[in-house]
C-alpha positions as CSV (number, residue, x, y, z in Angstrom):
1,M,65.3,53.0,54.9
2,E,62.1,52.5,56.8
3,S,59.7,49.9,55.6
4,L,56.0,49.7,56.3
5,V,54.7,47.2,58.9
6,E,51.1,46.0,59.2
7,F,49.2,45.3,62.4
8,E,48.6,41.7,63.4
9,G,44.9,41.2,63.4
10,A,44.3,43.9,60.8
11,E,41.5,41.8,59.3
12,L,39.3,42.9,62.2
13,V,39.5,46.4,60.8
14,T,39.5,45.5,57.1
15,N,36.4,43.3,57.5
16,W,34.5,46.2,59.0
17,F,35.6,48.9,56.6
18,G,36.3,46.8,53.5
19,C,39.9,48.0,53.5
20,W,42.4,49.5,56.0
21,P,40.8,53.0,56.5
22,S,42.4,56.4,56.8
23,L,42.3,57.2,60.5
24,H,42.3,60.9,59.7
25,D,40.2,62.7,62.3
26,S,40.0,59.6,64.5
27,E,40.3,60.2,68.2
28,V,42.4,58.5,70.8
29,L,40.1,57.8,73.7
30,S,42.5,56.1,76.0
31,V,46.1,55.0,76.5
32,N,46.9,52.4,79.2
33,V,50.4,51.3,80.1
34,D,50.8,48.0,81.8
35,R,54.2,46.8,83.3
36,G,53.7,43.5,81.5
37,D,55.7,40.5,82.4
38,S,59.1,38.9,81.5
39,R,57.6,37.6,78.2
40,H,55.8,40.7,76.9
41,G,57.6,43.5,78.7
42,P,55.7,46.7,79.1
43,I,52.5,46.8,77.2
44,V,50.6,49.8,75.8
45,F,46.9,49.5,75.0
46,V,45.3,52.3,72.9
47,K,41.6,52.7,72.2
48,V,40.7,54.8,69.1
49,H,37.3,55.9,67.8
50,A,37.3,55.5,64.0
51,F,34.7,56.0,61.3
52,Q,34.2,56.3,57.6
53,M,33.4,59.6,56.0
54,T,30.8,59.5,53.3
55,S,30.3,62.0,50.4
56,N,26.9,62.9,51.8
57,V,26.5,66.3,53.4
58,N,24.0,66.9,56.3
59,S,21.8,69.9,56.8
60,Q,24.5,71.6,58.9
61,G,27.0,71.3,56.0
62,F,29.1,68.5,57.5
63,Y,30.0,65.3,55.8
64,E,28.0,62.4,57.2
65,L,30.0,59.7,59.0
66,D,29.2,56.0,59.3
67,K,30.7,52.7,60.4
68,H,31.6,54.2,63.8
69,C,33.7,51.8,65.9
70,M,36.2,51.5,68.7
71,I,39.5,49.9,67.7
72,E,41.6,48.5,70.5
73,F,45.4,48.2,69.8
74,R,48.0,46.3,71.8
75,F,51.8,47.0,71.6
76,D,54.2,44.6,73.4
77,A,57.7,45.2,74.8
78,V,57.3,48.9,74.6
79,D,60.2,51.3,75.2
80,L,61.2,54.9,74.4
81,L,57.6,55.9,75.2
82,Q,56.8,59.6,74.6
83,L,53.3,60.8,75.4
84,K,52.7,64.6,75.1
85,N,49.8,67.0,74.9
86,A,46.9,64.7,75.9
87,N,43.7,66.7,76.5
88,H,39.9,66.5,76.2
89,Q,40.0,65.6,72.5
90,N,43.0,63.8,71.0
91,V,42.5,63.8,67.2
92,I,45.0,62.0,65.0
93,E,46.0,62.2,61.4
94,D,46.9,58.5,61.3
95,I,49.0,55.7,63.0
96,F,52.3,54.9,61.3
97,L,54.3,51.7,61.8
98,S,57.8,51.2,60.5
99,E,60.6,48.7,61.0
100,T,63.6,49.8,63.0
101,V,66.5,48.2,64.7
102,A,67.4,48.5,68.4
103,A,70.9,49.2,69.7
104,D,71.3,45.4,70.3
105,G,70.5,44.7,66.7
106,S,67.0,43.3,67.3
107,K,64.1,44.1,65.0
108,R,61.6,46.6,66.4
109,I,58.5,48.5,65.3
110,A,58.5,52.3,65.5
111,V,55.0,53.5,66.2
112,H,53.9,57.1,65.6
113,F,50.5,58.5,66.3
114,E,50.5,61.7,64.1
115,S,48.6,64.4,66.0
116,I,46.2,66.9,64.6
117,Y,45.1,68.2,68.0
118,G,46.1,66.9,71.4
119,L,47.9,63.7,72.0
120,E,51.3,63.0,70.5
121,L,52.4,59.4,71.0
122,D,55.7,57.7,69.9
123,F,57.4,54.5,71.0
124,E,59.1,51.3,69.8
125,C,57.7,47.9,70.4
126,S,58.2,44.2,69.4
127,R,54.6,43.6,68.3
128,A,51.7,45.7,67.1
129,Q,48.2,44.2,66.9
130,V,44.6,45.0,66.7
131,V,42.9,43.1,69.5
132,A,39.3,44.1,69.1
133,L,36.9,46.2,67.0
134,T,33.5,47.1,68.5
135,P,30.9,48.9,66.5
136,S,29.9,52.0,68.5
137,K,30.3,55.7,69.1
138,P,32.0,57.3,72.2
139,T,29.6,58.1,75.1
140,S,30.8,61.7,75.1
141,G,32.4,64.2,72.8
142,V,31.6,65.7,69.3
143,Y,30.2,62.5,67.8
144,V,27.5,61.8,70.3
């Protein structure tokens, strides 16, 4: 049975939002793969634009959004990387982490970026962490 895993450094996000937010309709802005070193193995960095939806509706009939930010994630010792359907807008339902066990018996973290539109991202890693949160909006796209 899968068990839930939390991101190291999650307090960067919970301090900004007051809790861990739903990442529904967040957008993956970048995925960078680094070969890493013998200690960390391959590393994947993912930058996500996140925000909080309010109950207020604007003059165009859309919910108003606030607390826009860029969240930077780091994943160490990545393997079984699958990246599909990346395009000009990569909207996710959420990011799911669960415990798994590798063939050699070591504990791993299964990472799943649930796609709404565009990018699908799945892999396993040894460590999942939030490394930074920057209050801001993307420089291009639907939220500018």
